[in-house]
Structures are given as structure tokens and as C-alpha cells.
C-alpha positions as CSV (number, residue, x, y, z in Angstrom):
1,M,47.6,76.4,18.9
2,G,50.1,74.0,20.4
3,V,49.1,70.9,22.2
4,L,51.2,69.3,25.0
5,A,51.4,65.5,25.0
6,A,50.5,64.0,28.4
7,G,51.1,60.4,27.2
8,Y,53.9,58.4,28.9
9,K,54.5,61.2,31.4
10,T,53.8,61.5,35.1
11,A,51.1,64.0,36.3
12,S,53.8,66.1,37.9
13,A,55.7,66.3,34.6
14,V,52.6,67.3,32.8
15,A,51.9,70.0,35.4
16,A,55.4,71.3,35.0
17,E,55.0,71.6,31.3
18,I,51.8,73.5,31.7
19,A,53.5,75.9,34.0
20,A,56.4,76.3,31.5
21,V,53.9,77.2,28.7
22,R,52.1,79.7,30.9
23,A,55.4,81.3,31.8
24,V,56.1,82.3,28.2
25,T,52.7,82.9,26.6
26,S,49.1,83.9,27.4
27,D,47.9,82.3,24.1
28,P,45.6,79.3,24.3
29,F,47.0,75.8,24.3
30,G,45.9,72.2,24.8
31,V,46.9,69.0,26.6
32,N,46.3,65.6,25.1
33,V,45.5,62.6,27.4
34,F,45.3,58.9,26.6
35,V,42.1,57.1,27.7
36,P,43.1,53.7,29.3
37,A,41.7,50.4,28.1
38,A,41.2,47.1,29.9
39,P,44.2,44.7,30.2
40,F,44.6,42.3,27.3
41,A,43.1,38.9,28.3
42,D,45.2,36.5,26.3
43,T,48.6,36.6,28.2
44,G,49.7,33.5,26.2
45,A,49.4,35.5,23.0
46,I,51.6,38.2,24.4
47,A,54.2,35.7,25.6
48,R,54.4,34.0,22.2
49,Y,54.7,37.3,20.4
50,L,57.5,38.5,22.7
51,D,59.3,35.2,22.2
52,S,59.3,35.8,18.5
53,L,61.3,39.0,19.1
54,A,64.3,37.1,20.2
55,P,66.3,37.7,17.0
56,D,65.6,41.4,17.3
57,T,66.7,41.7,20.9
58,E,69.9,39.8,19.9
59,V,70.6,42.2,17.1
60,V,70.0,45.3,19.2
61,G,71.7,43.7,22.3
62,V,69.0,44.3,24.9
63,T,66.5,42.4,27.0
64,L,62.7,43.1,26.6
65,G,60.8,44.8,29.4
66,E,57.9,43.3,31.3
67,P,54.6,43.3,29.4
68,T,52.8,45.1,32.2
69,W,49.4,46.9,32.0
70,D,49.0,50.4,33.3
71,D,46.5,53.3,33.0
72,D,49.3,55.9,32.2
73,G,48.5,57.7,35.4
74,Y,45.1,58.6,34.1
75,G,43.4,59.6,37.4
76,A,46.4,61.7,38.6
77,K,46.5,63.5,35.2
78,I,42.8,64.4,35.4
79,A,43.3,65.7,38.9
80,A,46.3,67.8,37.8
81,L,44.3,69.3,34.9
82,L,41.4,70.1,37.2
83,A,43.8,71.8,39.6
84,D,45.3,73.9,36.8
85,P,43.0,73.7,33.9
86,P,44.4,74.5,30.4
87,P,42.2,76.2,27.8
88,M,41.7,72.9,26.0
89,V,41.9,69.2,26.9
90,T,41.8,66.5,24.2
91,F,41.5,62.8,24.6
92,T,42.5,59.9,22.4
93,F,42.1,56.1,22.5
94,G,38.5,56.5,23.8
95,C,36.0,58.9,25.3
96,P,36.3,59.9,29.0
97,S,33.2,59.6,31.2
98,E,30.5,62.2,31.3
99,E,31.6,63.1,34.8
100,V,35.3,63.8,33.7
101,I,34.1,65.8,30.7
102,A,31.7,67.9,32.8
103,A,34.3,68.5,35.6
104,L,36.9,69.8,33.1
105,Q,34.3,72.0,31.4
106,D,33.2,73.4,34.8
107,A,36.9,74.1,35.5
108,G,37.1,76.2,32.3
109,S,38.6,73.8,29.7
110,V,37.1,73.1,26.3
111,V,37.0,69.2,25.8
112,A,37.6,67.4,22.5
113,V,37.9,63.7,21.7
114,T,39.6,62.0,18.8
115,V,37.2,60.0,16.6
116,T,37.7,57.8,13.6
117,C,34.2,57.0,12.5
118,P,30.6,58.5,12.8
119,E,29.7,56.0,15.6
120,E,32.6,57.2,17.8
121,A,31.5,60.8,17.0
122,L,28.0,60.1,18.2
123,A,29.3,58.5,21.4
124,A,31.5,61.5,22.2
125,A,28.7,63.9,21.4
126,A,26.4,62.0,23.8
127,A,29.0,62.2,26.5
128,G,29.0,66.0,26.2
129,V,32.2,67.0,24.5
130,D,32.6,70.4,22.9
131,A,34.5,69.3,19.8
132,L,35.8,66.4,17.8
133,C,39.2,65.7,16.4
134,A,38.4,63.8,13.2
135,Q,41.4,61.5,12.5
136,G,41.5,60.2,8.9
137,F,43.2,56.9,7.9
138,E,46.1,58.9,6.4
139,A,47.3,60.0,9.9
140,G,50.7,59.0,11.3
141,A,51.3,57.3,14.7
142,H,48.6,55.6,16.7
143,R,45.0,55.4,15.5
144,G,42.7,57.1,17.9
145,T,40.0,54.4,17.8
146,F,37.9,53.8,20.9
147,S,38.6,50.1,20.8
148,N,41.9,48.4,19.9
149,D,40.4,45.9,17.4
150,D,39.9,45.5,13.7
151,T,36.2,46.2,13.5
152,P,35.4,47.3,9.9
153,G,34.2,50.9,9.3
154,R,37.1,52.9,10.8
155,D,39.2,53.3,7.8
156,Y,37.7,56.6,6.5
157,G,39.9,59.0,4.5
158,L,39.8,62.4,6.1
159,L,37.5,64.3,3.7
160,A,35.0,61.4,3.8
161,L,35.2,61.3,7.6
162,V,34.5,65.0,8.0
163,G,31.5,64.7,5.8
164,E,30.1,61.6,7.5
165,I,30.6,63.1,11.0
166,A,28.8,66.3,9.9
167,R,25.9,64.1,8.8
168,V,25.3,62.8,12.4
169,T,26.4,65.7,14.6
170,D,27.0,69.5,14.3
171,L,29.9,69.5,16.8
172,P,32.9,71.5,15.5
173,Q,35.5,69.3,13.9
174,V,39.3,69.6,13.9
175,A,40.5,67.6,10.9
176,A,43.7,65.4,11.2
177,G,45.5,63.1,8.8
178,G,47.8,63.8,5.8
179,I,47.6,67.5,5.9
180,M,51.0,68.6,4.5
181,H,50.1,71.5,2.1
182,P,48.1,74.7,2.2
183,D,45.6,73.4,-0.4
184,Q,45.0,70.3,1.8
185,L,44.4,72.6,4.8
186,S,42.0,74.7,2.7
187,A,40.2,71.5,1.6
188,V,39.3,70.3,5.1
189,L,38.1,73.8,6.0
190,V,35.9,73.9,2.8
191,A,34.7,70.4,3.7
192,G,33.3,71.7,7.0
193,A,36.1,71.4,9.6
194,V,36.8,74.5,11.7
195,A,40.5,73.8,12.1
196,A,43.3,71.4,11.0
197,Q,45.6,69.4,13.1
198,C,49.1,68.5,11.8
199,G,51.7,66.2,13.1
200,T,53.9,64.7,10.4
201,A,54.2,68.1,8.7
202,F,56.3,69.3,11.7
203,L,58.6,66.2,12.2
204,R,61.6,67.6,10.3
205,C,61.3,71.2,11.7
206,P,64.4,72.4,13.6
207,E,62.2,72.6,16.8
208,S,61.0,69.0,16.4
209,G,62.2,66.6,19.1
210,A,62.1,63.7,16.7
211,H,65.2,61.6,16.6
212,P,67.7,62.6,13.9
213,V,67.4,59.1,12.4
214,H,63.6,59.5,12.3
215,K,63.9,62.8,10.5
216,A,66.4,61.4,8.0
217,A,64.2,58.4,7.3
218,L,61.4,60.7,6.0
219,I,63.5,61.6,3.0
220,D,65.5,58.4,2.7
221,P,64.6,56.6,-0.5
222,R,64.8,53.2,1.0
223,F,61.7,53.9,3.1
224,K,59.1,53.7,0.3
225,A,55.8,53.5,2.2
226,T,53.9,53.7,5.4
227,A,51.8,50.9,6.9
228,L,49.5,50.3,9.9
229,T,51.2,48.0,12.4
230,R,50.9,46.8,16.0
231,A,54.4,45.4,16.0
232,F,55.9,48.1,18.4
233,S,53.1,48.8,20.8
234,G,50.2,46.4,20.4
235,R,48.0,49.3,19.1
236,T,47.5,50.0,15.5
237,A,49.8,52.9,14.3
238,R,51.0,54.2,11.0
239,G,54.7,54.4,10.4
240,L,57.5,53.9,7.8
241,V,57.8,50.3,6.8
242,N,61.1,49.0,8.2
243,R,62.4,45.5,8.9
244,F,60.7,45.3,12.3
245,V,57.3,46.2,10.8
246,L,57.8,43.6,8.0
247,D,58.9,40.8,10.3
248,H,56.1,41.2,13.0
249,A,52.8,41.5,11.3
250,D,51.4,39.1,13.9
251,A,51.4,41.3,17.0
252,P,48.4,40.9,19.2
253,A,46.1,43.8,20.1
254,A,47.8,44.1,23.6
255,Y,48.3,47.8,24.4
256,P,50.1,49.0,26.6
257,E,51.5,45.6,27.4
258,I,53.6,45.2,24.2
259,N,54.5,48.9,24.2
260,N,56.0,48.5,27.7
261,A,57.8,45.3,26.8
262,T,59.4,46.7,23.6
263,R,60.4,50.1,25.1
264,P,64.0,48.9,25.9
265,L,64.4,47.6,22.4
266,R,63.2,50.8,20.8
267,T,65.3,52.9,23.1
268,A,68.4,50.9,22.4
269,A,67.8,51.1,18.6
270,A,67.5,54.8,18.8
271,A,70.7,55.1,20.8
272,S,72.6,53.1,18.1
273,D,70.9,54.9,15.2
274,D,69.3,51.7,14.1
275,A,66.3,52.7,11.9
276,E,65.2,49.2,11.2
277,H,64.2,48.7,14.9
278,M,62.8,52.1,15.6
279,S,59.1,53.1,15.5
280,L,59.3,55.7,12.7
281,W,55.7,57.1,13.0
282,A,54.6,59.1,10.0
283,G,51.5,59.9,8.0
284,Q,50.9,59.0,4.4
285,G,52.2,62.4,3.2
286,Y,55.5,62.1,4.9
287,R,57.6,62.8,1.8
288,S,56.3,66.4,1.9
289,A,57.7,67.1,5.3
290,T,60.2,70.0,5.2
291,D,62.9,71.3,7.5
292,R,61.7,74.9,7.6
293,P,61.2,76.4,11.0
294,A,57.8,75.7,12.6
295,G,56.7,79.3,12.5
296,E,57.3,79.6,8.8
297,L,55.6,76.3,8.2
298,I,52.5,77.5,10.0
299,E,52.4,80.7,7.9
300,W,52.8,78.7,4.7
301,L,50.1,76.1,5.6
302,C,47.7,78.9,6.3
303,S,48.6,80.9,3.3
304,T,45.6,79.9,1.1
305,A,43.1,79.1,3.9
306,P,39.7,80.6,3.3
307,E,38.7,83.6,5.4
């Protein structure tokens, strides 16, 4: 099923997208919500990092935004989802409160949380969620860790993660990270997941809203690898290694402050087709992304899945 992204949108925009989906299908769908974290305490570290971006802002020709903290309209989005509950609500960057989970369940939504290690899976299970999205280290874009730090033990590859989570809880798992081929989808189902979640696999599809430069970079031989970086947002994310990633390995763990500050830079880079200053999020299997239509891709990915 499809999942709407609630991140970086207003509650009213999310409600409008839910209405638009309901207008064209009765099939189940989900909505993904970011769980806010506390503001980053070291404002001096943020200021020093943003000062180091001066050469980049000069190249792109833009001024950085303010490094403000916000909760991404979390409360308003929860209220909107309770008013018009979708079949499924998923959360990332943390686990919502037991009260929020129970309220959504009472309204009729299945609730799932992204986890990256067994400890996070146990915490989500204790909070009462219905399912877990197990995000392996291979996955593209932001890591769904509960805390934005470098604590060891959250670098599980997907198959190992599915197995370790199953050892501590019997909640259903949706496996995410590096799934680009039918055999990989079959592998996570055999390993114990009930479903797979794909992102990078769809980036080059005609229906994808990814920037054309982003799509082209996935098959450009000059982008030879992915890496985890905080350079663009202050939160660890996996993307193609470009000049900005290489130059700014020292970004502090300040999310969303750095994300808000660098937004004008990223927007201007995209407007000028500057791949070296764009956040080119992608999982480790990015070279296998194809430009076939999304429907065909889904049929192909499921073609060898066990019954």
C-alpha cells in the first residue's frame, strides 16, 4: 500500500492529501509522521557549523535560513489524523506516547513505528504499537533512530535486524532497507517479515516526484557510493556522496535546526541543477533503481514472493 509523507507539511495539507487519496481509492493507505525531539543544546556548535558553509552559500548564491527548532506541527497533525483516521499511521524518529498510540487505535488506525535495533523494538512494543517498521542500515534517507546520536548497536543490516527483533517481540515486522530486487523481497519474507517497504527502488519511476537531477545522479558514474551524513539536516541520513557531503563531515547532531538553516541552500541548488549541493538521498542498492512505471515495478518485485 502507499504511504503519504506528513513530514514538512502543515496539518491542513496532510488532511487535503488524505482526502485526495480517499477520492480515488478505497484501498488501504498509510500516513507517516515525524516524532519531534528536544532542541539541540549547543547553539554555539550550530553557529560554527553554519559559518563553515560560507563557501557553499557563495557558490550557490543564497543566504542560509535561521537555525530554528520546531516540532513539525506534531500536535496539529495528530489531531487531524484523529479527526479523519487513515487505515494506518506510522511514526519515525521516535515512538509516540502510549496515549497517542491508543487514541489512534481507538479511532481505527493501525499504528507502526520505525525501529533500528532490538531495544527500540522493545520500547515500541511496550508503548502498545501494532507493528514495527524494521529499518536496516542499508536504507536511504534519514535513519529512523529514536535518538539523534551515535550510540553503538544501531547499525544492523536488514536481515540481521529482522532476526534480532523477532527474538525479543512477536510483533509483525515491515522490512525496509536496500530492497531493490524480487529475491531481496522474498528474502525478508522468508526471514520473518510480513511485508517489505521500498523507497529508493521507486526514485526513478515516472511517477516519482524526485528532482530530475536526483534521478539522473542514481545512474551517473561519478557518484560511486552512498554514505551516512548529517551535513544537510543535522540528522544522520544516507545519500549519494557529493561535494557537500565530503566537505562537511563535522555537522553537529542538531535536527531540525540545521535542516531549517540549509533549506534555502538546497532549494537554490535544485533550482540550478547543482547536484553537488543537493541532498541526494538513496539507499545502498541505488544502482538497481529502474525507470519502469511504479505499477510494473511492484508486480516485478512481488513476482517471486512466497505465498
